[in-house]
C-alpha positions in Angstrom: 17.0 10.7 -12.2 19.9 8.3 -12.4 19.1 4.7 -11.2 21.6 3.6 -8.5 21.1 0.2 -6.9 24.2 0.0 -4.7 25.8 2.3 -2.2 28.3 2.1 0.7 28.0 4.3 3.7 29.4 4.7 7.2 27.0 5.2 10.1 27.9 6.4 13.6 25.5 6.4 16.5 25.6 9.1 19.1 27.6 8.8 22.3 25.7 8.7 25.6 25.9 11.7 27.8 28.1 11.6 30.9 26.6 11.4 34.4 27.0 14.5 36.6 28.7 14.7 40.0 26.9 17.4 42.1 25.8 18.0 45.7 22.7 19.9 46.8 23.6 23.2 48.4 20.7 25.2 49.7 20.2 27.5 52.6 18.8 25.9 55.7 19.3 22.4 54.3 22.3 20.8 55.9 23.8 17.7 54.3 21.8 18.1 51.2 23.3 15.0 49.6 24.1 14.1 46.0 21.9 15.4 43.2 23.9 14.7 40.0 21.6 13.5 37.2 22.1 10.9 34.5 23.2 11.7 31.0 21.0 11.2 27.9 21.1 8.2 25.6 22.9 8.7 22.3 20.8 8.8 19.1 20.6 5.7 16.9 20.7 5.4 13.1 17.7 3.8 11.3 16.7 2.9 7.8 13.1 3.6 6.8 11.5 2.1 3.7 9.7 4.7 1.6 7.8 3.8 -1.5 8.2 7.4 -2.8 11.9 6.7 -3.4 13.2 4.4 -6.2 17.0 4.9 -6.2 19.9 5.0 -3.8 21.5 8.0 -5.6 21.5 10.2 -2.5 23.9 7.9 -0.8 26.4 8.2 -3.6 27.2 11.8 -2.6 26.9 11.7 1.2 28.7 8.7 2.6 28.9 9.5 6.4 25.9 9.7 8.7 26.1 10.5 12.4 23.3 10.7 15.0 23.4 13.3 17.8 25.2 12.7 21.1 23.2 12.6 24.3 23.5 15.6 26.6 25.4 15.4 29.9 23.4 15.2 33.2 23.3 18.3 35.5 22.7 19.2 39.1 19.3 18.9 40.8 18.9 15.4 39.4 18.4 16.8 35.9 18.7 14.2 33.2 20.4 15.1 29.9 18.4 15.2 26.7 18.5 12.1 24.5 20.4 12.5 21.2 18.1 12.8 18.1 17.9 9.7 16.0 19.0 9.8 12.4 16.5 8.2 10.0 17.7 7.5 6.4 14.9 7.0 3.9 15.6 4.2 1.3 13.5 2.5 -1.4 11.4 -0.5 -0.6 13.4 -3.6 -1.5 16.7 -2.4 0.1 19.0 -4.8 1.9 21.5 -3.6 4.5 24.7 -5.6 4.9 27.5 -5.1 7.4 30.6 -4.9 5.2 33.0 -5.8 8.0 31.3 -9.0 9.0 29.2 -9.8 5.9 26.1 -10.1 8.1 22.8 -9.2 6.5 21.2 -6.8 9.0 17.8 -6.7 7.4 15.6 -6.5 4.4 13.1 -3.7 4.0 10.3 -5.2 1.9 7.3 -3.1 3.1 6.6 0.6 3.1 7.2 2.1 6.5 9.4 -0.8 7.7 12.2 0.4 10.0 15.6 -1.1 10.6 18.2 -0.1 13.2 21.7 0.1 11.7 23.6 1.4 14.8 22.5 1.7 18.4 23.1 4.9 20.4 25.4 4.7 23.4 23.9 4.1 26.8 23.7 7.1 29.1 26.1 7.7 31.9 25.1 7.6 35.6 25.2 10.6 38.0 26.5 10.3 41.5 22.9 10.1 42.9 22.8 6.6 41.6 25.6 5.5 43.9 24.0 6.9 47.1 23.5 4.3 49.9 23.3 4.1 53.6 27.0 3.5 53.8 28.0 5.9 51.0 26.0 9.1 51.6 28.3 11.4 49.7 29.4 9.4 46.6 31.9 11.0 44.3 31.8 8.4 41.5 30.0 8.8 38.2 29.8 6.8 35.1 30.5 8.2 31.6 28.3 7.6 28.6 29.0 4.7 26.3 30.1 5.3 22.7 27.6 4.6 20.0 28.0 1.8 17.5 29.8 2.5 14.2 29.3 0.4 11.1 30.3 0.3 7.4 27.1 -0.6 5.6 26.5 -1.8 2.1 23.0 -0.9 0.7 21.7 -3.1 -2.1 18.4 -2.3 -3.9 16.5 -5.2 -5.5 13.2 -4.4 -7.1 10.1 -6.1 -5.7 8.4 -8.1 -8.5 6.6 -11.4 -8.9 7.7 -12.0 -12.4 11.0 -11.3 -14.2 11.7 -11.0 -17.9 14.8 -12.5 -19.5 16.1 -12.3 -23.0 18.5 -10.8 -25.5 18.3 -7.2 -26.4 15.5 -6.4 -28.8 13.7 -9.6 -27.9 10.5 -7.6 -27.1 10.7 -7.5 -23.3 9.8 -3.8 -23.1 7.1 -4.3 -25.7 5.6 -7.1 -23.6 5.5 -5.1 -20.4 3.8 -2.2 -22.3 1.3 -4.7 -23.6 0.3 -6.2 -20.3 0.6 -3.2 -18.0 0.4 0.6 -17.8 4.2 1.0 -17.7 5.7 2.8 -20.7 9.4 1.9 -21.0 11.3 3.2 -23.9 11.0 1.0 -27.1 13.2 1.4 -30.2 14.7 -0.6 -33.0 18.2 -0.8 -31.6 19.9 -2.9 -28.8 20.1 -1.9 -25.2 17.1 0.4 -25.3 16.4 -0.6 -21.7 19.3 0.6 -19.4 17.7 0.3 -16.0 15.0 -2.1 -14.6 11.4 -1.2 -15.2 8.4 -2.3 -13.2 4.8 -2.8 -14.4 1.6 -3.7 -12.5 -0.5 -6.3 -14.5 -4.1 -6.2 -13.5 -6.0 -9.3 -14.7 -9.2 -8.2 -13.0 -10.2 -6.0 -10.1 -8.2 -7.0 -6.9 -6.1 -9.5 -8.8 -2.7 -8.2 -10.0 1.0 -8.9 -10.0 4.2 -7.0 -10.7 6.5 -7.8 -13.6 10.2 -6.6 -13.9 11.9 -5.8 -17.1 15.7 -5.8 -16.9 18.3 -4.8 -19.6 19.0 -7.5 -22.1 21.7 -10.1 -21.8 24.2 -11.0 -24.5 26.7 -13.9 -24.7 29.6 -13.2 -22.4 27.5 -11.1 -20.0 28.8 -13.1 -17.1 32.3 -11.8 -18.0 31.1 -8.2 -18.2 30.1 -8.0 -21.9 27.3 -5.5 -22.7 25.7 -4.3 -19.5 26.9 -7.4 -17.7 24.8 -9.4 -15.3 24.6 -6.9 -12.5 20.9 -6.2 -13.1 20.1 -10.0 -12.8 20.2 -9.5 -9.0 16.8 -7.7 -9.4 15.3 -11.1 -10.3 16.3 -12.6 -7.0 12.9 -11.8 -5.4 10.8 -13.0 -8.3 8.8 -16.2 -8.2 8.7 -16.8 -12.0 11.0 -16.0 -15.0 9.6 -15.4 -18.5 12.2 -16.1 -21.2 11.3 -13.9 -24.1 12.5 -15.3 -27.4 12.7 -13.3 -30.6 11.3 -15.6 -33.3 12.5 -13.3 -36.1 16.0 -12.2 -35.2 18.1 -9.9 -37.3 20.9 -12.4 -37.3 19.5 -15.3 -39.2 22.7 -17.3 -38.9 21.9 -17.9 -35.1 18.8 -19.8 -34.4 16.4 -18.7 -31.6 17.2 -22.0 -29.8 20.9 -21.0 -29.7 19.9 -17.7 -28.2 17.9 -19.5 -25.5 20.9 -21.7 -24.6 23.1 -18.6 -24.4 20.9 -16.8 -22.0 20.5 -20.0 -19.9 24.2 -20.3 -19.7 24.7 -16.7 -18.6 22.0 -17.2 -16.0 23.7 -20.3 -14.6 27.0 -18.5 -14.5 25.5 -15.7 -12.5 23.6 -17.9 -10.0 22.9 -21.7 -10.3 20.1 -21.3 -7.9 18.4 -18.6 -10.0 18.8 -20.8 -13.1 16.8 -23.5 -11.3 13.8 -21.2 -10.8 10.6 -21.9 -12.7 11.0 -20.5 -16.2 8.4 -20.2 -19.0 9.3 -20.0 -22.6 7.6 -17.1 -24.5 8.0 -17.1 -28.3 7.5 -13.5 -29.4 7.2 -11.6 -32.7 5.1 -14.2 -34.4 3.5 -11.4 -36.3 6.7 -11.3 -38.4 6.3 -14.9 -39.5 3.8 -16.1 -42.1 0.8 -17.8 -40.5 1.3 -21.1 -42.3 4.9 -21.3 -40.9 4.4 -20.2 -37.3 3.4 -23.6 -35.8 6.2 -25.5 -37.5 8.9 -22.9 -36.5 7.7 -22.9 -32.9 7.6 -26.7 -32.7 11.1 -26.9 -34.2 12.6 -24.7 -31.5 10.7 -26.7 -28.7 12.0 -30.0 -30.1 15.6 -28.6 -30.5 15.6 -27.4 -26.9 13.8 -30.5 -25.6 11.7 -28.1 -23.6 9.2 -29.6 -21.2 8.0 -26.5 -19.4 5.1 -24.2 -20.4 5.4 -22.5 -23.8 3.5 -19.4 -25.0 3.3 -18.1 -28.5 2.6 -14.3 -28.6 3.0 -11.1 -30.6 3.4 -8.5 -27.9 3.2 -5.5 -30.3 -0.5 -6.2 -31.1 -1.2 -8.0 -27.7 -1.8 -11.3 -29.3 -1.7 -14.0 -26.6 -0.7 -11.6 -23.8 -4.0 -11.8 -21.9 -3.8 -15.6 -21.6 -0.3 -15.7 -20.3 -1.2 -12.9 -17.8 -4.1 -15.0 -16.5 -1.9 -18.1 -16.2 0.8 -16.2 -14.3 -1.8 -14.8 -11.9 -3.1 -18.3 -11.3 0.4 -19.6 -10.7 1.3 -16.8 -8.2 -1.9 -17.3 -6.3 -1.5 -21.0 -5.9 2.1 -20.5 -4.9 1.1 -17.9 -2.2 -1.6 -20.3 -0.8 0.9 -23.1 -0.6 3.4 -20.9 1.1 0.9 -19.9 3.7 -0.3 -23.4 4.4 2.9 -25.4 4.1 5.6 -24.3 6.5 8.2 -26.6 5.0 7.6 -25.2 1.5 7.9 -21.6 2.9 11.2 -22.6 4.6 12.6 -24.0 1.4 11.7 -20.8 -0.4 13.5 -18.7 2.2 16.6 -20.8 2.0 16.5 -20.7 -1.8 16.3 -17.0 -1.9 19.1 -16.6 0.6 21.3 -18.9 -1.5 20.5 -17.0 -4.7 21.3 -13.7 -3.0 24.6 -15.0 -1.7 25.5 -16.3 -5.2 24.5 -13.1 -6.9 26.5 -11.0 -4.4 29.6 -13.2 -4.8 29.4 -13.0 -8.6 29.0 -9.2 -8.7 31.9 -8.7 -6.2 34.1 -11.1 -8.3 33.4 -9.0 -11.5 34.1 -5.7 -9.6 37.4 -7.1 -8.4 38.3 -8.3 -11.8 37.6 -4.9 -13.3 39.6 -3.2 -10.6 42.6 -5.4 -11.4 42.3 -4.7 -15.1 42.2 -0.9 -14.4 45.3 -1.2 -12.3 47.1 -3.2 -14.9 46.2 -0.7 -17.6 47.4 2.2 -15.5 50.7 0.3 -14.9 51.2 -0.3 -18.6 50.5 3.4 -19.3 53.1 4.4 -16.8 55.6 2.1 -18.3 54.9 3.4 -21.8 55.4 7.0 -20.6 58.8 6.1 -19.2 60.0 4.5 -22.4 58.5 6.9 -24.9 59.7 10.1 -23.4 63.5 10.9 -23.7 64.8 13.8 -21.8 68.0 15.5 -23.0 69.7 18.1 -20.9 71.8 20.7 -22.7 74.1 23.0 -20.8 74.6 26.4 -22.3 
């Protein structure tokens, strides 16, 4: 199934049913009085998080969703039926944004969580409602109110504790295969990973975390090179970034330290807030380096980068060093969760940081989309101009 992480839809809630104007007319009951019933409320439109769904592809083909209208009231004080609600099932991790106002309506982060997108119209009132001692035969009613209508942008961001960064073929998919039961595609060519992959890492019973593997970045990704930076938004919810570095790259003219700087630059261009997130350096593919040279090469890169954060030396293909880094990640995540529960100020800072990163990511992606749209329009204009000059029409009268 194709992975789709963005969709735009229009939702329309149902209109409320109109109130009824009616008077009771029965044999032997003089002056029966008003008996017009109220209408029914219009149906609302909801989102429902479902962990059995992992893509927004259904919303690419159907863009308009409308709930049922409420039924009109009727005589004998009968109230109209309420319009049926429309429930749209989406993957866990979906964010709903009002495109017209830019307001974030909600973030569905748990299975079964429900979010109202558009409220149904309020029901109309029958003439019975207006009966009083001074108005015993009211003729006024109230029509049902229209339901809300909204243009909604749905954004899917995978839920993971740890995100993997690196160039293509750095060994990110191999790492996630080594530490979890996930089996992403692995091959000896770039861009093997085309969509994000998730893996659950179980350190021991009842202690686990989720790691996300995204397509590799290349220099110029922030300008749209390669697969671009659109998949970086899936790292917004992570707590920790692992920067996977290929210690035996095919291109020997570029040092691993230069590759680290290139990825850090692209990350900063995408979102300065995300670039400030905790990041660990993971030096991979040490199995391809002679044992007597490993320590010196690793230390040279650390010195060149002036890296002061945690550094891990692994060979993911044979699981060398992967268990230790998994245990350390688990310890880091647990301590972070405890602090977040106990320290309200720290929890507030984390929420503000995530909102900032989401805003930066959304702004960058929209900028790239607008730039691509302008380039397409420019190319189409140039093609039209070429057609006008290249084709010469000659009319011959016989």
